[in-house]
N, C-alpha and C positions, 0 to 999 in steps of 0.2 A: 154442119152442126154449129150452132152458135155457142158462145161462151157460157151462157146461162144453162142451156141444155147439157153441155159438157160437164158443168159443175154438178148439176142434178144427177147425171148418170154416175159420176164418181162418188157422190154422196150416197146414192142408192146402193152401189156395190159395197162401199165401206160398211154401211149399216147391215147389209146382208151378211157380210163376212163376220162382223162382230157378233151378230145374233147366232150364226152357225158355231163360232168358237164358244160362246156362252152355252149353247145347247150341248156341245161336245163335252165341255168341262162339267156341266151339270150331270150329264149322262154318265160320265166316268165316276163322278163322286157318288151318285146314287146307286150305280151298279156295285161299287165296292161296299157301300153301306148296307145295301140289300143282301149282298153275299155274306157279310159278317153276321147278319141276323139269321139268314136261312141256314148257314153252316154251323150254327150254335157256337159261335166264338165265345169263349169264357167271359170276356168283358160285357158282351151283349146279354148273355144269359144272366149275369149278375145285375146289370142295369135293369132289365125287364123284370127280374124278381123283386127289385125294389119298387117298381111300379105296382105290382101286386095283381095283375090280370092273368098271369100264367103264360105258358109258352105260346099259346094260340095267338096272343096279341103280338109277340115278336115275329111269328111267321106271317101274320097279316101285314105288319108294317114292312117287313122285308119284301114280301110279294108286291105290295103297293109301290115301294121304292124301285124295285126291279122293273116292274111294268111301266112306271112313269119314265124311268131312264130310257127304256126301249122306245117309248112313244116320242121322247124328245128328239130322236134321230129319224123319225118317219114324218115327212112333211105333212101328210094329211092328219096326223094325230098329235103333232107337237104342241099345239096350243092346249088341247085337252090334257095332255100329259103334264105340261107346266101348271095348269090350274089344279090338277089333282095333287101334284107335288107341293103346291102352295098349301093346300089343306093339311097334308101330312106334316109339313114343316111348322105351321102354326100349332098343331097338336104337340109337336116335339118341343117347341119353345115353351109352351104352357107347362108341359110335363117337367122340363128341365128346370123351370122357375120353381115349381113345387118341390123338386128334389134338390134344389140349390146346386145344380150341375152347371158346368160351363155352357154359355149360350152362343159363343162366337161361331162354332162350326155350323150350328143350325141357322144362325142369322145369315152367314155367308151363303149357304145353300138356298135359303129363302130369297135373298137378293138376286141370285143367279136365275132362278126359275121365275121370279116376278119380272125380271128384265125380259126374259124370253117371251113370257105371256103378254107383256105390255107391247113389246116390239112386234110381235106377230098377231096382235089383237084383231087386225082387219081380216085375218084368215078365218076367223070364227064368225060366220054370218048365219042368219036364220036359213037362208037358201042352202047352205052347206049341211045344216042339221036336217032340214026337211027333205032335201032332194039328193044329198051326197055330192053336191057340186060346190066348188070353191069360187065365189064371185069376187 
């Protein structure tokens, strides 16, 4: 193996490792957030009562976060999970802005799942969607 191929192999491994670490961090974060919402943590109940949509919205958000977290760890679903979580986090950021709530946690989670989605974007191809194959 020549020096260029060796460097590309190391770079590819490092990229894959970083993306797995980010996916694992994102999954852990979203599992905890989803659990807080689904278990009726008093802080989450209070926050979602301020939003004004009722408990169903807290359960929906917690379910989406939990399912997205699980999807981040499944190779076939990780891009879709990251894309779904990007949507959830954009909604959270907008809601936090309206409530004048802290933005940093939501922004960090958004950056993590956006990095996973961007880094794995080649895994989401029309052939995968239409035929269940990853090209």
